N, C-alpha and C positions, 0 to 999 in steps of 0.2 A: 614541579614540572612547568615549563614555560607554555602559557596558553595565549594565543594571539587574539586580537580583537575580534577576528572572524569566528573564533571558536565559541562565542557566546551569543545566543539569541535571548529574547525575553518574552514572557507571556503574561497576559493579564488574567488573573484568576477570577472566575465568576464570583462577584461579590458586589454588594450595594455601594461600597466605598472602594477607593483605589487600593488594589492588592496585587503585587507583582512578585514574580519569582524568576530566578535565573534558570536557563536551560543550556546545558552543555551540548554543543553541536559536533564539530569536528573532533573535539577532545574525546567525546564518548565513542566515536567510531574508529579512532586511530588504533590499529593493533599495536601491541607491545612487542618490541624486538629486543630481547635481552642481549647484552654483550657477553661474549664467552671468553673474555680475557681472564688471565690468571688472577688469583687473589692479590690484593684485598678487593673483595666484591663491592664494598660500599663506594669505591671510587667510580664505579660504573652504574650500579643499581643499589640505591639506598632504600632502607625500610620505608621511609616516607613516600618514595616514588611508587612503591608497590601499593601502599594504601591509597594513594591518589588514583592509581590505575583502577583499583578495585571499586573506588567510589564513582569514577567517571560516568558509568552508564546511568547512574541515578542522580546526576547533578540537577536534573529537572526538578523544579520546586524545592531546591535545597534551602535557600534563604528566602523567607517570605517576609515582605515588608508591606505594611498597611498604613494608610493615611485616613483617619476617620474624620467625621464632619466638624469636630471641634479643632482640627488641625494636629491632633496628637499622632505622632509617628511611632509605630511599633515594629520592632524586628523580632520575629519568632526564630530563635536560634536552636538548631538541632545538635547541640553539644551540651555537656555538663559543665556547670560552673562549680569548681571545687577549690576556689581560692586563687586560681591562676590568673584571673582578671579577664577572661574571654568576653564577658558581657560588656566590659568597658571598651575593649577593642572593637567589638561589634557596633557599639554606639558611635565610636569614632568614624568607622567606615561609612556608616549611613549619614552621619552629620556632615562629613566632608562632601559627599556628593549632593546633598540637599541644601547646603549652605545654611545649616542650622547650628545653634549651640549644642554641644554634646548633651547637656542636661535636658534638651527637648526630645530626646530619643529614648523610648522605653524599650528594654530588651526583656523578652520573656523566654523561658526555657521551653522548648517544644516538647510535647508528650511523645511517647513512642510512636514513630511513623513507619510502619512496615514497608511502605512503598519505597523508602530510601535504601532498603536492603543493607548494603555494606557501608552506608554513608551516615551512620549516626553513632559511631563509636568514638569516644573521646580518649585519645592516648597517643603515644609515640611522638610527642611534641609536634603534633600535626594540625592542631585546630586552626591557628591563624593562617598557616600555609594553605589549608584546604578551603577556608572561607574567604580569603582575601579577594579573589576575583569574583566569585558568585555574588557576594554581598554588594560589592561596588557596582557590578553590572545591573543588579536589581535596582539599587538606589538610583543609578543613572537613568534607568528606564522610568522610574517614578518621576524624576525631575523632567524628563522629556515629555511625559504625558501631562504633567501639570502645566508646563509651558504651552503645550498644544491646546489644552482646554482654555487657558487664559487668552491665547491668541484668538481662538474662535469666539470667545465672549467679547473681546475688545475690538475685534476686527483688525488685528495686527499680525504681522509675521513674527515668528518666534525669534528672528534675528534682532528684533527691537525690544525683546524682553529679557529679563534676568531674574535670578532668584536670590533672595537674601532674607535671613531671619524668619523664615516661615511664610514669606510672601513672594508672589510673582510681581515684579515691578515693571511698569511701562513708562513711556515718556511722561514728563510732568509729574502730576500727583497720582497717576493711576496705579492702583495696587489691589491685588486680590489675594486673600489668604489661602493657604493650602487647604484648609478645612472647607471653605466655600467652593473650591474647585474639585474636591475629591470625587463627588458623584459623577460630574461630567468627565473627569479624567478616567473614570472606571468604565465608561461606555466603550464597548468593543468596536463600535463604528467610528470612533474618533481616530483620525489620521495623525500619527506622531512621527516626526523625523527620527531617523536611526539615532540611538543613544550610544554614548561611549563614556567611560569614566574619565575623570580629569587626569591630565598628564601630571607626573610628579612635580613639575615646576610650579603648578598651580595649587599644590597641597598647602593647606593652612592648618589642618588638624592632624592628618596622618604624619607621623614623624615628630610630633610635638608632645612633650610630657603631659599626661592627663591623669589626675588623681582617680583612684578607684571610685566608681559610682556608688558602691555599697559600703565604702570604708567607714563612714560615720555611723551608719546603722549597725555595723558589726561591732565596733568598739563601744557603742553605747547600749548594746544588748537589744536593739530594736529589729535586727534583721530576722526574717522569718525562715527558720529551718523546719525540717520535717516534723519534729515533735511539738513545734509551736502551733501547728495547724489545728483549728477548732472543729475537728471532725466529730459530729455528734455521737455520743455513747461509746467512743473508742477508749476503752479503759487500759491502764498500764498492764503490760504483759512482759514476762521474762521467761527464759528457757533454762530448766535444769539440765546441765550438760554432763557428758561422761567424764570420768577421771583420766581418760587417755584420748588421743586423737582418733577420730572416726569410730569410737565405740558406739554401741546402740543399746536401746532399752531391752532388757530381758524380761523384767517384771516390775510392776509398780501398783500401789494401792491408791488409785485416784481419789476414792472417797475420803481417805485420810488426809490427802492434800487439800481437798475442798473444804475440810473442816477447820483448816488453819485460819487464824485471824485475818479478816479482810479479803480472803480469797473468794472470787466469784465463780471461777471454773478452772478446770485443768484438763489437758488432753495430751495424748502421746502423738508426737509428730516424728518424722524420720531422724531429726537431729537430737531429740531428747524429749523432755516433758514441758509443754508450754503451760504457764501458770498466769492466769488473769486475776488481778486484784484491784482494790479501790485506789491504791497508791503504789508507786514504784517501790517504796520502802517495804510495804507488805508483800509485794511480789518477790522482792529480793530475799526477805526473811523466809518466805515459804519455800523458795527454791533451795535455800541453804539447808533447810530442815527436811526437805523431801527425802524419803527413803526409797531409793531406786536400785534395783539389781541391774548391772550393766554387762553386756557382752564385750569381749576384748576389742581393742582397736587394731590398727594396722601396723603400728610401730612400737608396741608396748615394750619391746626388749631393747630399744635404741636409746643411747645417750651420746653426749658429746664425743667421747673417745671412740665409741663404736662407729659413729657416723664418719669421723675423720678417717678411720681405718677403711671403711667402705669406699670413701672417695679416693683414697690413695690407690686402692685396687682397681678403681674405675678409670683412672686417668690413662689415656692412650700414651704409648711410648714415644720418646723423641726419636727422630730419624737420623739427623745429621750427627756424626760422631764428634767427640771432643777433639777439635783440630790441634789443640796445644799438645796432645799426646802423639800426634803423627806429623805435624807440620812445624818446622823450625820457625820461631818468631811469632807464631800464632798464640792467642790467648783465649781461653774459654771461661765463661762465667755461668755457673749454674745457680739457680735459686728455686726455692719452694715456699709457697704461702698458703695459709689457712685463713678463711673468713667465716665468721659466725653467721647464723640466721639473723636477719634484721626485720622486725615487724613493721608494717605500715604505720600502725598506731596513730591514726589521725585524731585530732582533738575531739571531734564529734564521733562517738562510738557508733557501731553498726546499729541502724534503727530503721523503722518503717511503720506506716499505718496501713491497715488493710480493712476493707469492708467487702466481704464476699457474700453474695446472695445467690439465689437459684439461677438467675438469668443474667447476672452482671457482677463484675468484680472491679473495684477501684483500689489501686495500690499507689501510695505516695512514698517517695524515697529519693535518694540521690543515686542516679544510674549513669555509669559510663557506657553501658551497652543496653539501652532500654528496649530495643527491638527484640533482642534475645530474651531479655527478662519477660517481656510480654508473652513470647511464644512458649517459653518453658513453664511459666506460671499457669498459662492456659492449659497446657498438657497435664500439669499436676492437679489442677482443679477439674479436669475433664470438662472444659468449656471451650467454646470456639474462641480463637484469638480476638475476633471482633467484639467479643463480650468482655474482654479484659482491658481495662484502661490504666495504663501506666503513666503516672504524673511525675515528671522530673522536677525535683526540688534542688536548691543549692546545697552543696555539701561543705561541711566544716573540715576540709582536708580530704585527701585521698591517697595521692602518691602511687596510684595504681590499684588501691584497695577496692574501689567501687566498680571496677571491671566485673567483679563478682557481685551477685545480688542475693547472697544467702540470707541476709536479714529480711529483705522484702519477701523472699520465698517462704521463710518461716512464718512471717506475719500472715501471708495468704493461707498457708496450711492451718495455722491456729484459728484464724477467723472462720474458715470453713468447718473445722472440727467442733468449734464452740458455738457456731451459729450466731456470731455477734462481731461487731467491729473491734479491732484490737489496736493498741498503740504499743508496738514492741520495741524494746531497747536491750542491747547487750550491755552487761556490766563491763567496766574497764578490764577486769580479770578475764572475762569471756573474750574480749577483743584481743588481748595479748596471748592468751593460751590457746584459743580456738580460732583466732583470726588468721589472716594470711601473712606471709613473710617472704622476704628475699631469701632464696635458698642458701644454705652453707655451700662453700666452694673450696676446692683445692686447686692450686696452680703450680705447674712445673715449667720453668723457663730455662732457655739456654741461648747464649749469644757467643758467637765466635768472632774474634777480631784479628786483624792483621794489616800491617801497612798503614796504621792510623785510621782505619775505617772498620765498620761492622760488615762482616762477610755473610753472616747468617743469623737469623733470629727465629726461634721456635717457642711456641706458647701452647701448652696443653692445659685444658680446664676440665675438671670433673665437678659436677654439681649435683646436688639433690634435684630431682626432676622439677622443673618449673611448670606449673599448671597453666596451660594455654587453652583450657576447656571452654573459654568464652569465644574462641575462634576470632573472627573479624566482626563480631557483634550481632550475628544473626544465626538462625538455627542450622543452616546447611553447613557452614564452615565450623560451627560448634560441634556438630555431629562428626564431621571429618576429624576434628582435633581429638575427639574421644574414641576414635578407632583404636583397638588394641595395638600396642607397640608402635606402629608406624605413624599413627595419627598425631599424637602430641609431639613425638620426636621430630616430625616434619616441620611443625610450627616452631619448635625450639631451634632447630638447625637453620631454618630460614631467617628467623629473627637474629640469631647470632651472626650468621655470615653476612647479613646485609646491614649490620650496625657496628661491627667490631673491626677495627683496623688500626694500624700504627701510623702516626703522622711523620715518622722518620724514615729516611733511606737506610734500611738495615739489611741490604743484600737480599738473600733468599729468605723470604718470610713465610711462615706457615702457622696457622691457628687450627686448633681442633678442640671441639667440645664433645664430651661424653657425659651423659646424665645417668645417675643411679635411680632406679625406679622405686624409691622409698615413698610410700603413699602418705605424704605429709601435706599440711595446708600451706602451699606456696603460691606465689603469683608474681607478676611483673612489678617490681619495685623501682622507683624512680631511676631511670637509665638502664634498667634490666641487667644485662651482662657487663655493661661498660665500666661501671664504677670499680668493681674489684679487678677486672682485667687490666684497666689502664693504670690503677694504682700499682699493681705488681710490675707492670712494664716501666713505669716512671722510676720506681726504685732501682730496677735493673739498669735503666738508662743513666741514672746518676752514678752507679757503680762503674759503668763503661767509661763515662767521662773521667771519673777519678783514676781509673786504670790507665787512661791515655794521657793523664796529666793536663786535662782541659777544664776550664771553667764550666760548671753545669749548664748555665744559660747559653754561653757561647757555643757549646757543643750542640745543644738543641737547635740553635739557629743554623749552625753549619749543616746539620743533617736533616732539617725540616724539608719535607717534600714540596710544600706549596708556598707561594709568595704571601698568601693570606696568613699562614701560620707564622712566617718570619715577621710580618708586619705586626701581628699581635704580640709576639715575643719582644720586638723592639719597644712596643708601647708599655708593656709591664716593666721592662728594664728601666725605662724613663720614669714611670710613675713611682716605682719602688726605690729608686736610687740604688740599684743593685750593687754597683761597684763600691758604694760606701760601706757595704756589709751590714751586719747586725750588731746589736749591743752585746756585751759579755753575757754568757749564759743563754744566748739565743742563736738562732740560725735562720737563714732564708731557704725556702724551698720553691722550686719552679716546676711548671708543667704546662703542656699545651695539648689540646684535644680537638679533633674534628669529627663531627657527627651531625646528622639532620641537615646536611649541606651548610652547616655553620662552623665557625672556628672560634676558639676561646683559649686564652692564655691566662695564667695565674701565677702570682708570686705571693707567698705568705711569709710572715715572720713569726716564729714560734719560740716562746720563752720556756726554757727547760732548766731554769735556775734550780727548781725542784724537779728532778727528772721523773719523779713518780706522779707529778701533777702538771704535765705540760699544758700550755695555753697558747692559742693563736692570738697574737696581739695586733697584727696588721694584715690586711688582705687587699691585694690589687688585682684587678681583672681588666683585660682588653677583650671585647667580644664583638664578633662580626657575624650578624645574622642576616646579611644582605640588606634588608630594610627593617629598622626597628619601628613598628607602627606606633607603639607607646613606649618611649625610652624609660619612663618612670616604672612602668610595669615590668620591663625587661630587667631593670636594676633590682626590682623586688624578687624576680625569679632567680637572679644570680645570688642574692643574699640568702634566699631559701635553700638553694643548692649548697652554698657554703655551710649553712647550719647543719644540713644533713651529713655533709662530709666530716665536719668537726665531730659530730656525734659518733658516726659509725667507724671512723678511723681511731678515735681516742678512747671512747667509753661505752658505746651502746651496742649491745648484742644479746641474743637470747642464749640461755643455757638449757639444754635438753636433758631430762632425767626420766627414765621409764616412759618414754614416748610423749612427754608433755613439757612445755616450757616452764621453768621455775618462776620466771617473772610474772607478776600479777597486777602491777600498778606502775605509774610513772615514777614512784619513789624507788622502785626496784629496777625498772628499765631506764638506764642512765642516759637518756637523750639529753642533748645540749640544752642548757638553760640560758636565760638572757645574759647572765654574768659570763658565759663562755664566748659571747660574741666579741669579735675584735674591736678595739677602741678606734682603729682606723680602718675604714672600708671605702674603697674607691673603685668605680667602674668607668672605663672609657669605652664608648660605643663607636665602632668603626664601620659605618655603613659602606657597603661595597656594591649595592645593586638596587633595583627598583621593585623587588619582590621580597617578601619576608621568607626566611627559612626557619627551622625549628629552634626553640629556645627553652622550653619548659624543663627539660632534664639535663641540659647542656652543662651546667656548672658543677654537677655532682662529681663526675669523673675527674675533671681538671683540678678541682679543689682537693679531692681525695689524694691525687698524685702529689700535689704541692705540699700538703700537710705531712704526708708520710715521708717525703724526702727531707723536709725540714726537721721532722722528729728524729730521723736517723742522724742527720748532721749535727743537731744540737746535743743529743745525748751520747753519740758514739756507739749506740746499741744497734745491733742488726735485727730490727724488728721484722718478724716474718709471720706473725699471727695477729689478726685484727678482729675486734678492737684491741688496741695496745694494752689497755687495762681491762681484764676480763674476769676478775675474781667475783665469786658470789659473796657479797658483803652485806647480805640481808638474810632475814629468816623468811623463807618462802611461806606464802599463805597455805593453809591446809588444802590438800587436793580433795575438793568436794564439789559437786554439782555446779 
């Protein structure tokens, strides 16, 4: 959403050193006037717009910046860092306005701050978009107050002063450090001229490649994650879990478990039996040997075949008839697709540390919705929310998984039940079998063509219900999302309709989503509905082009709705040398995608010399996110999206049997390895504005579409079920705790 200079004020927070936060003014008061045009809705109201609107009333104190007496500048960031690089971007924004080297800015993850209401959820590729203005305005206010304090001390007007490298510089040799000015700058009585962020023409850090601030620590093992924290007396804890999804404990002999080697204590919690031991190895052995009688789960009778049948029966009917049956010269193309469940499976498994006492609870973990976590955990512990302190830690990956906080909730429950701090970790098998996953989906598509153009396009999606129980990250919307029937459905339909659209002029276009209420552990997975939906659409688009006798890329350029999409397609055509074609046994695939107010195009070359082991060998992207604050970070996001697409299109999916995934480790869940990365990877960044748009999830749908179309062209096989290789080529681990 465009926010003018007048839309932001700033305030000085009461503090002994300079601390400033942004305050939304007009933006917070402006009513939202939705456009009631026909679909596609995202062309008028996009999901990120809705999230920005929801956050606007609490932009006050969103981004807090402090300058302490030794000159250290700290940004307290109310978002989760899960590998996307948001802390680096935050440091860039502050450093730009304060004329500091990026390394002089420390970024801390803010704890749960209930006063932000809907404004502390990390998701929907919205973090940079939502923080760009507030952080810059806060930093600009810091700069203005430092200049004012220096002017008062030196007896000079601020027009004779400038900032550089942590100092305010005056005529001649006069200079004062930010640290020695901090206390004076924090004085509310100080008069400071109105502040404004620098115009883009003066940017020296924004828009320039910046290495990750935490990269070296991560690759050398020095980065601090949740389980690295030295919380006193917090012993390793794991949970014995049911053999099916959502099963519960019927009976257990806790005394027998407590007698196992190394076990300190055991307790029943809602999700299973928590076991605390001296080491994680002892906790794991104890949970595997625990004898527990379980009540049934919610989907014990379901498997891959039965779920596919449910989804086919759930899909809504197509409305427009097959025109080729009634109109001379018309052609109709029908397609159907199946997609498997895809777990989030971040490298860091679900984990948390909890120390629950009678009058206070401290919970450490990675949270994408920390306010809701604080409120729900408080309710579970029967404590006031003000007594529960949720400390947000960096996460080793998420892809949507940390929107849910089941691990931290279990840690809090176990700590209360055992009366001691706990250091809880899920095993990899727990994470794959009882964690969250992108739901399985079924897609039915129809395109009618005539006179060399597409007359109508229909797309019907049936999905296992996606759990939006986290709402918008706080208790009221979460309660609304959990209302029977209409609650979750409303969130699902809103997310779908404000994020799903075609970039092509395809005549009369309709989308419809219907979800099957199978109570499985699902959640928003990187790009939510778009990856599967756009893959299916791109395969259909390729077939339309073939039926019309047109080049796949030229057809997409001819039918693209926007000039930005055509520009991106032109760029990947140039990068890839499209018209040179691919080497024998290989084929090129192309796709373009628009979402989060951004545009991205992709060409891949896929080698199918061995059609049973296809491999992406080259990948080219052109991406337009308005303004790329950190081009290096954007390139990394695109690479990550490509990796997710390679995995889920070619090899990675879950197999469900008797209500539980068979996969129990990375050796069984065939996610892409480094050897599957293309040897050639190029990204061209096409800046088209002075504000950033969404990027974090953007590359997954476009890469998935390009890979699928290349796969079909290279092998000549009409793939309609993904991942393309989906056999169970492993011996599943025993179904036990």
